[in-house]
N, C-alpha and C positions, 0 to 999 in steps of 0.2 A: 449417329451410326451413320447417316446419309452416305459421306467420303467412303468409307469400307464396303458398303454395299455397292456404293460405284462399280470398286474396284472389281466385284464381282464379276461385273458384265463383261470385259474384255476373257476372264478364264472362261466364260459359257461360250462367248463366240468361237473363241477359238477350238479348244478341245472339246465342245459338245460340238462344233462345226466341223470337225477333223473325222470324227468317230462317226459322224450323221452320213459325212458323203462318203469314205471307202465304199460303201454298198453298190452305189451309184457308182464309183468309178470300175466296179468289175464287171460291173454290167454294160458301161460303156466299153471298156476294152473288148468286150466279148464281141458288140455290134460292130464296132471299128472292126475288128478281126475279121468277118462274118462277110464285112461289105467290101473290103478290100480283097476277097478271096471269091467272090460274088455268091456268096452264101445269106440263108437268113438269120444264122445264131439263136440265139433264145427267141424262141416266138412263143409260148404255148401257155409257158406259166405268168398268168399277168392279170392285172386290171380287165385287159381285153385279149377277146383271143379266145379258141374254142374251149380249154381248162378253165378259163376266171371262172369266180364264184357269179357272178352275174349268167356267166351261161350256163351252170349250176342249177342255178335259182329260174332258169326257164326263160330270163331275157335274154335275146338273140343278141349278137353285138358284132358278131362277124371277126376272121380274123385278122390281125394287123400287123404287119410288116414289122415296124420298131417298137412300139409299145407293148408288142402279144407278153412278150419277155418281162414285161416290168418288177413279178414278183419272184422274178429267177435269183435274185442273189438273198431272202430273205428264205427261199427255200435250202440254198447253197447252208446258210447260215446252222439253219436245223441240221440239215443232215451232219454238218462238221461239231453240234452239238451232240447230237442222238449218235455219232460212233464212237464205239469202244477204244477208250485212249491204250493202244499198246505200249506197253514197253519191255522191247528183245530184253531178255537174260544177259546179256555179253555187255550190255552198255555198260557206262560210270552213270549208276542212276542219277544222283544228285545236280550232276554238272548238266547230265541228259535232259535235265525238269526245269532248270536257270536256264538255259540260252535261249529259248524262246521269248525271258523279257528282255535279254537284252538286244534282242533285235528288235523288241516293238518300242520301249522304252527311250531310247535316244535321240531318235525323231521327234516325239511327244515333248522333250525336253530342250530340244535347237525352237523347235518354234514359238516356243513360249516367249524370246526378245525380239521376233519380228513382229512389228507393227501393223494390224490389219485395217487403218483404217484413220480417218482425219481426226484429231484430239476434239475431244470432247468440252464445253465450258459450263463446268457446275460453280457455282455460286461465285465466280469471278475468275474462278484458276481453270487452268488448263489440266488436263488430263488425257493423253496420251492412250489410244485404244492398244495395249501392247499386256502382255501378263505381268514381265518382269525386265524393267526399263533399267538396267544394269547399266555399269560404266564399259566394263568389257566386250559389250555389244557381239559382237560374229567369231570374237575370240572363244566367245563360249558356244557359240554354236560349229565351231570347226571341234574344240576340246571333247564336245557332248555326241557329236557327228561320229568321231574316231571310236566310242566307245560300242559302233555296230561290229567293225571287227570283229569283236569278244564274242557276240552271240552266233555268226559263223563257226567262228573258229572252236569255241568251245561244241558246238554242236554237231561238227564235223569230227572233233575229237571224239569226243565221248561216247559217241553214236558205235565207236570198235568195229568202222566198218570201212573199208580200203575207198568205196566210191564216196564217203563224205567225208575222209578223212583227205581225199584228193580234193575234192570242193571247198573244204574249210581252207587246204593249204593255199590254194588258187586265191580264194575270196581272201585271205589277209595279205597277201604278195599284189593284187590291183586295188586293195582298199589302199595300202601305205604308198604305193607307189601316185596315184591320182590325188594321193591326198594333199603332196608336194605341190603338184600344177593348181591344185583347188584353191592350196592358199597363197600361191604366189599369185595368183588372179586376184585375190580378196586384197593381198597386199597393197596393190599399184591402186585399185581404188580406194583405200582407205589414207593413201598416198595425195590421191588427186582431192578428198574431201577435208584432209587433216581429220579423220575422224575413224573410229571402228563404233561408234554406236547406229545402229541400225536409225533409231530417230532422228537423230541427228542429220545422218548421211540422206533420211526422205525431206528433211527439213529445207537443206541445200537444193535438192534437186527440184524443189515444190517452189522455193525462191525463182529460181534459174526460170521457170515455166516448163514448157514442153519440150524445146532444144536443152534444158539444163537436165534431162534425163542420163544417166548414168552410162547407155548405150553410144551414144552421140560423143563420148569425152573419153570414153574405154571402149572402143569396139574390139580392138584383140581381149580384151580380159572376157569382154563378155564370149566371144566365142570359147574360151577356152575355159572358162566357169562354167559355158551348156555340155561340154566334152565331158570335161573331168567327173559332172554330175551325171549324166549316163554311167560312167563306170563307178561312180561310188555306190551308186543303187542299184550296180549289176542288171542293169539293163540292155538287153541289146542294141548294137552289134556286142556289147560287154560284158552278157552274160556266161560267161566262162566257170564262175562255180558250181552253177545248175549243169548249164548243157547238158540235156537230156541223151541226145546221140553218143555221150562218150561217158557219162556218169550219171546213169539212169535219173538220180533227182539231186544228185550234188551232196549239201551239208544238211539237206532234211530229207533226205534218202527214207531215214526211217521214223521219223514221224507221222503221226496220224492224229484225228480228231482236232481240238481246239488246239495243240501245242503247233501240229500243222499250218493251223489260221492264224495263230499268230506271228509265222514268218509272212506268212502272205499279207497278213492285217500291216505289217513294218513294212514291207513293200510299199505298197501302194501312202503309209502316212510318208515315209521319208522323199516319195517322187512330191507329193504337195511341202513338204517342208525347204525342198531343193527350188521348187516352184516358187513360191512365197518367199525366198530370198534371192532368185533370180530378178525377182519386180521390186521388191525392196531396193535392191544394190543398182540395177541399171535399169530399171524400166519406169521409175520415179514413184515405185510403192503405192501408196493409194491415189495418190496424184491422178488428174482426167483436166484437159483444156475445159475451163469453164468455173476451176474450181474458188480461183481467186475473188471473183464477181460475187460469186455467192456466199461464200464464206464472211463477205464483208458487209453482207446485208444486214441491220439493223432489227430484222424479224425472227421469234425463236425459232416460228417454222422455218423459213429460208434455211436457218441455218441448219437444222435436223434433217432438212432434203440434203444439204451438202456431205453430212456426213455420210447419210446411208448410202450416195452417190456412191463417198469415197470408199464403202464396203466392197461393192458391188463391182466396182475399178478393179480395187488389189483382186478380187474372186476370179473376172475375168484372166486376169493377166496372170496367176498362177494355174487355171485351168487351158489356160492356151500353153503352158510348156507342161503339163499333165497333157495334152490331146497330144500335142506335139512327138511326144515320149511314143505315146499308142504307134502312132502312123508309122513312127520309125522302128518299132519294134516289128509288125510284120511287114518292112520294107525292103528292108536291108539283112542279110545274113552276118552270121555271126563272125569274128575276127578268129585266127589261129592264134595261140595262146602265145607265142614269139611276136606274132603280129601287134598285139597287143601290149606286151611290154615294153615293144621298141618302138612304138607310139608315144607311150609315156615318157620315158627317158632319153632319148633321142630329137623327138620332136616337140612333145608338150614342155617338158624342162626347157630346154636352151629359148624356145619361145618367150615362155614366160618372163627369164629372168633378162631377157632384152626388151620386153616391154616395160619392166618393171625399173631400168636403165633408160628406157625413153621417154616416162612418167618423169623420174628424176631429173633429168634436164629441162623437159616441157615446162616443171613447175617451179623453177628455181627462179627466188627473186633478189 
């Protein structure tokens, strides 16, 4: 049973870690927003601060600028769970209730093929730290991630609300448009490494050392992927499907309670998935300078340290993309819809095609 029990480790690491980190991302987003706008942000509900459990018990802690609101995500979760789940009478009930699951599940499933750490050696066998090491690799990611469009489209249409419907239509057109550029960027990576398996792509980057990372071989694909990832996740400056100034709340205008929370959670999980994929294909995955020396050691303890550091390395790279997304959100204004579509079809697609041709020419043997 030992090999099967060890297979549970990547499942717990990936799904447990993703679910556990989402509340932290909400807290970071609100704090980063506040710092950029010269505000405090959440600063009262927390371990430290005037309304903290310690202060209530009479233990003086004083208000802290950053850690004061550390328990705010928990308060938000309790609020969402406790709120009444309102289903308006004019909606298509079954599709209305089903849509949030389509927004939440695809990013989860996409993360399943991303290796999160260096492989473990168990009884002389190499076990990659990935939930599902499938042969189709990031083709699975593209197929599953595209299902997110159904979540926002169904949510917008089933709400039977003009603002929600416009948001759903915008989201569908935007996702389809930018998926083409995203797929072409990934195709260039597949041509570069002659593989569509994330585990094999990371392995080749590890063998090439720091300069073997994909960003040095495919800088244009890296740039295209980053832009398309923002559009796929409906993040500013591509958040036209929500666009509060025009559409109230877009496709989730009619949603409340945990159904709204599922849309919200799906967005942050999608950010983690895109960050993990970006790290895997362009930043060496879990690789870090010095890994080869540590993994070559005869000491089992040193090898475990090498694996733990690989997990930390992957986490830092993934979080780097997430923090960059938050920074961009509170720095840049959103595009007009015609600007968004022009960028997708008149700039991203032609440049991605040029990059594919260039990659093919450079890799002729």
